[in-house]
KOLMARGU-946638 format. One record per residue (C-alpha): residue number from 0; residue in one letter; x, y, z. Coordinates in nm, 3 decimals. Layout:
REM residues N
NUM; a; X; Y; Z $
...
REM end
This chain:
REM residues 231
0; m; -1.906; -2.438; -0.099 $
1; p; -2.090; -2.103; -0.068 $
2; a; -1.906; -1.804; 0.072 $
3; a; -1.999; -1.551; 0.340 $
4; v; -1.817; -1.218; 0.366 $
5; i; -1.825; -1.027; 0.694 $
6; a; -1.826; -0.650; 0.651 $
7; g; -1.701; -0.481; 0.967 $
8; t; -1.801; -0.127; 1.058 $
9; p; -1.598; 0.111; 1.275 $
10; t; -1.762; 0.301; 1.557 $
11; s; -1.773; 0.679; 1.562 $
12; t; -1.424; 0.682; 1.714 $
13; g; -1.288; 0.466; 1.435 $
14; t; -1.110; 0.234; 1.678 $
15; a; -1.361; -0.031; 1.790 $
16; f; -1.574; -0.281; 1.601 $
17; p; -1.893; -0.473; 1.678 $
18; t; -1.834; -0.798; 1.862 $
19; t; -2.137; -0.970; 1.711 $
20; q; -2.309; -0.951; 1.377 $
21; m; -2.622; -1.139; 1.278 $
22; v; -2.626; -1.251; 0.915 $
23; p; -2.932; -1.438; 0.785 $
24; l; -2.802; -1.738; 0.591 $
25; a; -2.954; -2.061; 0.473 $
26; g; -2.831; -2.373; 0.647 $
27; g; -2.508; -2.520; 0.516 $
28; l; -2.129; -2.506; 0.526 $
29; y; -1.977; -2.168; 0.437 $
30; t; -1.630; -2.037; 0.355 $
31; i; -1.577; -1.731; 0.573 $
32; s; -1.385; -1.417; 0.482 $
33; a; -1.394; -1.056; 0.599 $
34; s; -1.344; -0.728; 0.421 $
35; r; -1.106; -0.454; 0.525 $
36; v; -1.249; -0.157; 0.712 $
37; v; -1.169; 0.209; 0.652 $
38; a; -1.233; 0.432; 0.952 $
39; p; -1.345; 0.788; 0.873 $
40; d; -1.104; 1.071; 0.945 $
41; p; -1.112; 1.436; 0.838 $
42; i; -0.750; 1.426; 0.716 $
43; v; -0.603; 1.077; 0.665 $
44; r; -0.810; 0.763; 0.716 $
45; t; -0.709; 0.447; 0.905 $
46; v; -0.734; 0.110; 0.732 $
47; y; -0.799; -0.207; 0.934 $
48; l; -0.719; -0.554; 0.802 $
49; p; -0.923; -0.852; 0.924 $
50; a; -0.804; -1.187; 1.055 $
51; v; -1.075; -1.455; 1.055 $
52; a; -1.032; -1.715; 1.330 $
53; t; -1.245; -1.976; 1.151 $
54; q; -1.218; -2.025; 0.777 $
55; t; -1.537; -2.232; 0.756 $
56; a; -1.863; -2.227; 0.951 $
57; c; -2.156; -2.464; 0.962 $
58; v; -2.492; -2.288; 0.983 $
59; s; -2.801; -2.484; 1.084 $
60; a; -3.163; -2.387; 1.059 $
61; t; -3.195; -2.372; 1.439 $
62; a; -2.860; -2.240; 1.566 $
63; p; -2.633; -1.955; 1.454 $
64; a; -2.261; -1.999; 1.391 $
65; a; -2.015; -1.779; 1.578 $
66; v; -1.715; -1.642; 1.388 $
67; t; -1.446; -1.425; 1.544 $
68; v; -1.283; -1.156; 1.333 $
69; t; -0.993; -0.954; 1.472 $
70; y; -0.908; -0.620; 1.310 $
71; a; -0.566; -0.458; 1.320 $
72; a; -0.473; -0.115; 1.188 $
73; v; -0.235; -0.106; 0.892 $
74; p; 0.073; 0.071; 1.036 $
75; s; 0.131; 0.279; 0.723 $
76; s; -0.224; 0.419; 0.723 $
77; n; -0.352; 0.729; 0.906 $
78; k; -0.026; 0.904; 0.817 $
79; l; 0.109; 1.153; 0.566 $
80; w; 0.440; 1.028; 0.425 $
81; v; 0.706; 1.269; 0.302 $
82; a; 1.042; 1.217; 0.131 $
83; t; 1.287; 1.439; 0.319 $
84; s; 1.553; 1.485; 0.053 $
85; a; 1.550; 1.671; -0.277 $
86; s; 1.797; 1.417; -0.409 $
87; p; 1.657; 1.123; -0.609 $
88; t; 1.854; 0.890; -0.383 $
89; g; 1.867; 0.857; -0.007 $
90; a; 1.534; 1.029; 0.052 $
91; t; 1.443; 0.912; 0.401 $
92; p; 1.063; 0.884; 0.428 $
93; i; 0.904; 1.028; 0.741 $
94; a; 0.542; 1.017; 0.854 $
95; y; 0.302; 1.241; 1.045 $
96; t; -0.024; 1.110; 1.190 $
97; s; -0.360; 1.267; 1.118 $
98; a; -0.371; 1.405; 1.472 $
99; q; -0.034; 1.575; 1.423 $
100; l; -0.149; 1.728; 1.096 $
101; a; -0.446; 1.882; 1.276 $
102; a; -0.218; 2.056; 1.526 $
103; t; -0.016; 2.372; 1.486 $
104; g; 0.348; 2.436; 1.556 $
105; s; 0.654; 2.219; 1.512 $
106; v; 0.592; 1.848; 1.570 $
107; p; 0.836; 1.558; 1.536 $
108; a; 0.770; 1.285; 1.282 $
109; t; 0.599; 0.976; 1.422 $
110; v; 0.800; 0.744; 1.199 $
111; a; 1.138; 0.804; 1.033 $
112; v; 1.266; 0.526; 0.808 $
113; s; 1.644; 0.531; 0.769 $
114; s; 1.657; 0.263; 0.500 $
115; a; 1.785; 0.379; 0.163 $
116; a; 1.480; 0.491; -0.030 $
117; g; 1.436; 0.706; -0.333 $
118; r; 1.243; 1.028; -0.376 $
119; a; 0.970; 0.858; -0.583 $
120; q; 0.722; 0.684; -0.354 $
121; a; 0.378; 0.524; -0.391 $
122; f; 0.156; 0.300; -0.178 $
123; d; -0.026; -0.005; -0.308 $
124; a; -0.375; -0.112; -0.199 $
125; d; -0.232; -0.312; 0.091 $
126; g; -0.038; -0.017; 0.234 $
127; n; 0.307; -0.131; 0.119 $
128; l; 0.544; 0.151; 0.026 $
129; w; 0.710; 0.122; -0.316 $
130; t; 1.011; 0.339; -0.395 $
131; n; 1.306; 0.351; -0.633 $
132; g; 1.642; 0.199; -0.556 $
133; g; 1.917; 0.433; -0.442 $
134; t; 2.166; 0.357; -0.722 $
135; v; 2.168; 0.192; -1.067 $
136; a; 2.305; -0.119; -0.894 $
137; d; 1.985; -0.147; -0.685 $
138; p; 1.650; -0.280; -0.808 $
139; t; 1.459; -0.025; -1.015 $
140; v; 1.177; -0.034; -0.760 $
141; l; 1.158; -0.202; -0.421 $
142; r; 0.895; -0.257; -0.153 $
143; l; 0.882; -0.173; 0.217 $
144; a; 0.613; -0.385; 0.383 $
145; a; 0.316; -0.205; 0.539 $
146; q; 0.352; -0.396; 0.865 $
147; s; 0.708; -0.266; 0.909 $
148; l; 0.615; 0.101; 0.866 $
149; g; 0.494; 0.154; 1.221 $
150; t; 0.840; 0.201; 1.371 $
151; s; 1.147; 0.409; 1.290 $
152; g; 1.484; 0.279; 1.185 $
153; a; 1.638; 0.078; 0.904 $
154; l; 1.388; -0.154; 0.736 $
155; a; 1.466; -0.454; 0.520 $
156; a; 1.316; -0.416; 0.175 $
157; a; 1.148; -0.708; 0.001 $
158; p; 1.307; -0.835; -0.322 $
159; g; 1.258; -0.565; -0.581 $
160; v; 1.187; -0.544; -0.951 $
161; g; 1.459; -0.456; -1.199 $
162; i; 1.389; -0.294; -1.535 $
163; p; 1.706; -0.341; -1.745 $
164; a; 1.612; -0.051; -1.975 $
165; v; 1.637; 0.191; -1.682 $
166; d; 2.016; 0.195; -1.667 $
167; c; 2.073; 0.567; -1.620 $
168; s; 2.037; 0.824; -1.345 $
169; p; 1.804; 0.956; -1.224 $
170; g; 1.636; 0.638; -1.338 $
171; v; 1.302; 0.659; -1.156 $
172; t; 1.153; 1.001; -1.084 $
173; a; 0.783; 0.923; -1.033 $
174; l; 0.558; 0.633; -0.928 $
175; a; 0.181; 0.585; -0.928 $
176; f; -0.056; 0.290; -0.891 $
177; g; -0.356; 0.230; -1.116 $
178; k; -0.686; 0.082; -0.995 $
179; d; -0.584; -0.263; -1.119 $
180; g; -0.266; -0.266; -0.910 $
181; t; -0.034; -0.183; -1.199 $
182; l; 0.262; 0.032; -1.093 $
183; w; 0.351; 0.304; -1.344 $
184; v; 0.717; 0.405; -1.333 $
185; g; 0.831; 0.739; -1.473 $
186; s; 1.193; 0.773; -1.584 $
187; s; 1.332; 1.115; -1.669 $
188; c; 1.661; 0.990; -1.806 $
189; k; 1.482; 0.744; -2.038 $
190; l; 1.202; 0.987; -2.130 $
191; a; 0.950; 0.709; -2.075 $
192; i; 0.681; 0.568; -1.846 $
193; f; 0.690; 0.193; -1.780 $
194; a; 0.411; -0.030; -1.647 $
195; l; 0.464; -0.319; -1.405 $
196; t; 0.158; -0.537; -1.346 $
197; a; 0.049; -0.660; -1.004 $
198; a; 0.166; -1.010; -1.101 $
199; q; 0.512; -0.879; -1.196 $
200; l; 0.540; -0.691; -0.867 $
201; a; 0.444; -1.003; -0.672 $
202; t; 0.699; -1.218; -0.853 $
203; g; 0.983; -0.966; -0.869 $
204; g; 1.310; -1.032; -1.043 $
205; a; 1.631; -0.864; -1.151 $
206; a; 1.533; -0.836; -1.517 $
207; v; 1.163; -0.781; -1.577 $
208; t; 1.017; -0.670; -1.910 $
209; p; 0.752; -0.405; -1.844 $
210; a; 0.399; -0.475; -1.961 $
211; a; 0.394; -0.139; -2.140 $
212; m; 0.619; 0.155; -2.224 $
213; l; 0.497; 0.506; -2.306 $
214; p; 0.752; 0.748; -2.452 $
215; t; 0.750; 1.105; -2.323 $
216; a; 0.879; 1.425; -2.481 $
217; k; 1.022; 1.550; -2.153 $
218; g; 1.133; 1.415; -1.818 $
219; v; 0.869; 1.274; -1.583 $
220; e; 0.852; 1.457; -1.251 $
221; g; 0.512; 1.333; -1.133 $
222; l; 0.239; 1.079; -1.207 $
223; a; -0.125; 1.070; -1.096 $
224; f; -0.454; 0.911; -1.198 $
225; d; -0.792; 1.083; -1.207 $
226; k; -1.115; 0.912; -1.097 $
227; t; -1.177; 0.777; -1.448 $
228; g; -0.844; 0.593; -1.440 $
229; s; -0.674; 0.826; -1.688 $
230; l; -0.305; 0.893; -1.627 $
REM end
């Protein structure tokens, strides 16, 4: 069955989307999907995820097929997230919206998450927040779902990923995602950088063997990729 992908486009305000879109297609039955939309913003952009009402559509040579796509903003997007503790453990993440960042003066955080979260934090492509566990008894890394990051309070973390080799403290001191969805985990106490693939993150588990391990001469305090994908 051929596929048709709907590419939504935000208006100049970044909040509304076209209600109709004409796509010239040959007659037949199509599998329908829609791509995410990123609204422009001078500081932090907003990401919208689509929900397609009809998964298939029949297009005839004489009549168009109507497909409804509803877009919803990812709650974790359009915000700057900050860990509010210098300690590797118990670093409550707070968030400021793009509009707040454009203002001057003292402004309260829009979101304050009181769940135990570590100082190391990174977002995946879907807007989920990954962070280190608070103690060596916790998973090495755990995930806070993007859809839960729109409100303050204690959030339930999804099952995490444990790396048995990281059995010291501070175990995880830096996190960064690669283009392929691999999470790179820096550990100062182990003098190493570990790699967890997207498949390993999706599966989780208490004892996961990293896909790669890079030894370091010194502790890892930060990780970042350049546009070529180099770490």
